[in-house]
VEXLUM-918995 format. One record per residue (C-alpha): residue in three letters; x, y, z. Coordinates in nm, 2 decimals. Example, Ala and Ser with C-alpha at 12.3 -4.5 7.8 and 13.67 -1.06 7.14 Angstrom:
<sites>
{site "ala", {1.23, -0.45, 0.78}},
{site "ser", {1.37, -0.11, 0.71}},
</sites>
This chain:
<sites>
{site "met", {-0.09, -0.52, 22.65}},
{site "ala", {-0.34, -0.57, 22.91}},
{site "thr", {-0.67, -0.35, 22.93}},
{site "val", {-0.80, -0.19, 23.32}},
{site "ser", {-1.13, -0.21, 23.37}},
{site "ser", {-1.10, -0.05, 23.74}},
{site "val", {-0.88, 0.10, 23.93}},
{site "tyr", {-0.74, 0.08, 24.27}},
{site "pro", {-0.77, 0.39, 24.46}},
{site "tyr", {-0.57, 0.31, 24.76}},
{site "pro", {-0.22, 0.27, 24.85}},
{site "gly", {-0.07, -0.03, 24.80}},
{site "pro", {-0.20, -0.36, 24.95}},
{site "ala", {-0.08, -0.58, 25.22}},
{site "arg", {-0.21, -0.86, 25.04}},
{site "ala", {-0.30, -0.93, 24.74}},
{site "gly", {-0.48, -1.20, 24.53}},
{site "ile", {-0.40, -1.29, 24.17}},
{site "leu", {-0.71, -1.49, 24.00}},
{site "leu", {-0.64, -1.66, 23.67}},
{site "ala", {-0.94, -1.70, 23.49}},
{site "ala", {-0.82, -1.65, 23.15}},
{site "gly", {-0.81, -2.04, 23.05}},
{site "gln", {-1.02, -2.16, 22.72}},
{site "gly", {-1.18, -2.43, 22.97}},
{site "ser", {-1.17, -2.67, 22.63}},
{site "arg", {-1.20, -3.00, 22.76}},
{site "tyr", {-1.54, -2.86, 22.93}},
{site "ala", {-1.68, -2.68, 22.61}},
{site "ala", {-1.55, -3.01, 22.40}},
{site "gln", {-1.86, -3.20, 22.59}},
{site "arg", {-2.10, -2.90, 22.67}},
{site "pro", {-2.07, -2.70, 22.32}},
{site "gly", {-2.13, -2.31, 22.38}},
{site "ala", {-2.09, -2.34, 22.76}},
{site "asp", {-1.81, -2.13, 22.94}},
{site "lys", {-1.71, -2.36, 23.30}},
{site "leu", {-1.63, -2.03, 23.48}},
{site "leu", {-1.98, -1.90, 23.40}},
{site "ala", {-2.13, -2.26, 23.51}},
{site "pro", {-2.41, -2.22, 23.81}},
{site "leu", {-2.33, -2.37, 24.18}},
{site "pro", {-2.57, -2.49, 24.39}},
{site "gln", {-2.55, -2.19, 24.62}},
{site "gly", {-2.61, -1.95, 24.38}},
{site "val", {-2.32, -1.83, 24.21}},
{site "cys", {-2.13, -1.92, 23.93}},
{site "val", {-1.80, -2.10, 23.94}},
{site "ala", {-1.54, -1.79, 23.88}},
{site "ala", {-1.77, -1.58, 24.13}},
{site "ala", {-1.76, -1.81, 24.39}},
{site "ser", {-1.36, -1.86, 24.35}},
{site "ala", {-1.33, -1.49, 24.35}},
{site "arg", {-1.50, -1.40, 24.67}},
{site "thr", {-1.31, -1.66, 24.85}},
{site "leu", {-1.00, -1.49, 24.76}},
{site "arg", {-1.12, -1.15, 24.79}},
{site "ala", {-1.24, -1.22, 25.19}},
{site "ala", {-0.86, -1.31, 25.28}},
{site "val", {-0.70, -1.06, 25.14}},
{site "asp", {-0.67, -0.70, 25.07}},
{site "met", {-0.71, -0.67, 24.70}},
{site "val", {-0.76, -0.88, 24.41}},
{site "val", {-0.65, -0.86, 24.02}},
{site "ala", {-0.82, -1.08, 23.84}},
{site "val", {-0.72, -1.18, 23.45}},
{site "val", {-0.94, -1.22, 23.15}},
{site "arg", {-0.95, -1.29, 22.82}},
{site "pro", {-1.08, -1.01, 22.59}},
{site "gly", {-1.41, -1.04, 22.46}},
{site "arg", {-1.52, -1.20, 22.82}},
{site "ala", {-1.78, -0.93, 22.90}},
{site "ala", {-1.99, -1.14, 23.08}},
{site "leu", {-1.71, -1.30, 23.29}},
{site "ala", {-1.55, -0.94, 23.34}},
{site "gly", {-1.85, -0.78, 23.49}},
{site "leu", {-1.91, -1.09, 23.75}},
{site "leu", {-1.54, -1.04, 23.86}},
{site "arg", {-1.55, -0.68, 23.90}},
{site "ala", {-1.91, -0.71, 24.11}},
{site "glu", {-1.72, -0.92, 24.30}},
{site "asp", {-1.50, -0.66, 24.41}},
{site "cys", {-1.18, -0.74, 24.20}},
{site "val", {-0.96, -0.54, 23.98}},
{site "val", {-0.99, -0.67, 23.58}},
{site "leu", {-0.74, -0.70, 23.33}},
{site "glu", {-0.84, -0.79, 23.06}},
{site "thr", {-0.52, -0.92, 22.80}},
{site "asp", {-0.45, -1.08, 22.50}},
{site "arg", {-0.13, -1.20, 22.63}},
{site "ala", {-0.38, -1.48, 22.75}},
{site "glu", {-0.36, -1.64, 22.44}},
{site "glu", {0.06, -1.76, 22.51}},
{site "gly", {-0.07, -1.94, 22.84}},
{site "met", {-0.12, -1.91, 23.21}},
{site "gly", {0.27, -1.81, 23.25}},
{site "ala", {0.18, -1.48, 23.04}},
{site "ser", {-0.17, -1.42, 23.22}},
{site "leu", {0.03, -1.44, 23.61}},
{site "ala", {0.31, -1.23, 23.43}},
{site "val", {0.03, -0.92, 23.36}},
{site "ala", {-0.06, -0.97, 23.70}},
{site "ala", {0.27, -0.92, 23.90}},
{site "gln", {0.31, -0.64, 23.65}},
{site "tyr", {0.04, -0.40, 23.77}},
{site "leu", {0.10, -0.57, 24.12}},
{site "gln", {0.45, -0.35, 24.07}},
{site "gly", {0.27, -0.04, 23.96}},
{site "leu", {0.12, 0.02, 24.25}},
{site "pro", {0.21, 0.28, 24.52}},
{site "gly", {0.30, 0.04, 24.77}},
{site "thr", {0.44, -0.37, 24.68}},
{site "pro", {0.23, -0.65, 24.83}},
{site "ala", {0.39, -0.80, 25.11}},
{site "ala", {0.20, -1.12, 25.02}},
{site "val", {0.02, -1.26, 24.69}},
{site "leu", {-0.15, -1.52, 24.65}},
{site "val", {-0.24, -1.74, 24.30}},
{site "ala", {-0.54, -1.88, 24.29}},
{site "leu", {-0.75, -2.04, 23.95}},
{site "ala", {-1.12, -1.94, 23.90}},
{site "asp", {-1.21, -2.28, 23.84}},
{site "met", {-1.14, -2.39, 24.20}},
{site "pro", {-1.48, -2.28, 24.38}},
{site "trp", {-1.45, -2.53, 24.70}},
{site "ile", {-1.16, -2.39, 24.85}},
{site "arg", {-1.18, -2.29, 25.20}},
{site "arg", {-1.11, -1.95, 25.33}},
{site "ala", {-0.90, -2.09, 25.62}},
{site "ser", {-0.68, -2.26, 25.37}},
{site "leu", {-0.63, -1.90, 25.26}},
{site "glu", {-0.57, -1.77, 25.56}},
{site "ser", {-0.32, -2.06, 25.65}},
{site "val", {-0.10, -2.02, 25.36}},
{site "leu", {-0.09, -1.61, 25.40}},
{site "asp", {0.06, -1.71, 25.75}},
{site "ala", {0.34, -1.96, 25.61}},
{site "leu", {0.46, -1.67, 25.40}},
{site "arg", {0.61, -1.52, 25.73}},
{site "asp", {0.85, -1.79, 25.73}},
{site "ala", {0.91, -1.86, 25.42}},
{site "pro", {0.95, -1.74, 25.04}},
{site "met", {0.64, -1.92, 24.90}},
{site "ala", {0.38, -2.17, 25.09}},
{site "ala", {0.11, -2.41, 24.93}},
{site "pro", {-0.17, -2.59, 25.07}},
{site "ala", {-0.11, -2.98, 25.08}},
{site "tyr", {-0.40, -3.27, 25.13}},
{site "gln", {-0.30, -3.58, 25.18}},
{site "gly", {0.00, -3.55, 25.06}},
{site "gln", {-0.08, -3.33, 24.72}},
{site "arg", {0.05, -2.99, 24.68}},
{site "gly", {-0.28, -2.78, 24.62}},
{site "his", {-0.40, -2.44, 24.53}},
{site "pro", {-0.35, -2.14, 24.60}},
{site "val", {0.05, -2.05, 24.60}},
{site "gly", {0.18, -1.76, 24.84}},
{site "phe", {0.44, -1.55, 24.72}},
{site "arg", {0.66, -1.31, 24.93}},
{site "ala", {0.74, -0.98, 24.78}},
{site "glu", {1.06, -1.06, 24.67}},
{site "leu", {0.93, -1.28, 24.41}},
{site "leu", {0.74, -1.04, 24.25}},
{site "pro", {0.99, -0.98, 24.01}},
{site "gln", {1.04, -1.31, 23.91}},
{site "leu", {0.65, -1.36, 23.88}},
{site "ala", {0.65, -1.08, 23.65}},
{site "ala", {0.90, -1.19, 23.41}},
{site "leu", {0.68, -1.53, 23.38}},
{site "ser", {0.59, -1.59, 23.01}},
{site "gly", {0.43, -1.90, 22.81}},
{site "asp", {0.21, -2.18, 22.98}},
{site "glu", {0.41, -2.32, 23.21}},
{site "gly", {0.27, -2.06, 23.53}},
{site "ala", {0.51, -2.06, 23.86}},
{site "arg", {0.64, -2.42, 23.83}},
{site "arg", {0.98, -2.37, 23.76}},
{site "leu", {0.98, -2.09, 24.04}},
{site "leu", {0.79, -2.33, 24.30}},
{site "lys", {1.15, -2.59, 24.20}},
{site "gln", {1.34, -2.30, 24.35}},
{site "pro", {1.41, -2.38, 24.76}},
{site "gly", {1.18, -2.21, 24.99}},
{site "leu", {0.87, -2.35, 24.90}},
{site "gln", {0.64, -2.44, 25.23}},
{site "trp", {0.36, -2.74, 25.22}},
{site "val", {0.11, -2.60, 25.45}},
{site "pro", {-0.13, -2.91, 25.57}},
{site "thr", {-0.48, -2.89, 25.51}},
{site "glu", {-0.79, -3.13, 25.57}},
{site "asp", {-0.96, -2.93, 25.26}},
{site "pro", {-1.03, -3.15, 24.97}},
{site "gly", {-1.08, -2.83, 24.77}},
{site "val", {-0.71, -2.70, 24.76}},
{site "leu", {-0.70, -3.00, 24.47}},
{site "arg", {-1.06, -2.95, 24.35}},
{site "asp", {-1.10, -2.79, 23.99}},
{site "val", {-1.39, -2.81, 23.73}},
{site "asp", {-1.26, -2.92, 23.43}},
{site "thr", {-1.56, -3.10, 23.29}},
{site "pro", {-1.91, -3.08, 23.34}},
{site "ala", {-1.96, -3.43, 23.53}},
{site "asp", {-1.68, -3.24, 23.80}},
{site "leu", {-1.99, -2.99, 23.85}},
{site "asp", {-2.28, -3.27, 23.87}},
{site "asp", {-2.09, -3.51, 24.08}},
{site "gly", {-2.19, -3.33, 24.43}},
{site "gly", {-2.05, -2.98, 24.28}},
</sites>
């Protein structure tokens, strides 16, 4: 069950983003008790989740962000970044379930998005150009992801025909099973941000 805290008032977007912001951040909190890594400040004056949302929102027509219930501060920040915020108790099941909630919401819009970018809220250093490259690759492939120095990164892009499979995900596997199917195109990039996330406080302290 998901609660929508804002309503998208326009026809279906051509390009949509899903921002997964429902993780527990347990490793970060274990080292900094009571702290939420997604609300941790960056040197440029915004928090981790807001920076991630801002970059994603600049590359697509709309962003659906998924959060856990009771995360009012995080939800408010994401709404301020022009995201539709879905609060779902299914977040307890894992990333796959959160992704499914967002995909189901997109399926319910007046028009199905032609392309969907799935991004993680704890990856604030991705460049917008990397997102645009993934979206461009979806013209020729059903799935695409950036790659830095031979490693696949985020966000991952999906064409409309895969939205039903995203909506059927469950548990904590995310879209890994889907990405093992034929058709995933790797998009080389010089952007190390496609691999860099916030897992512990040291990830922010080390040049963050």
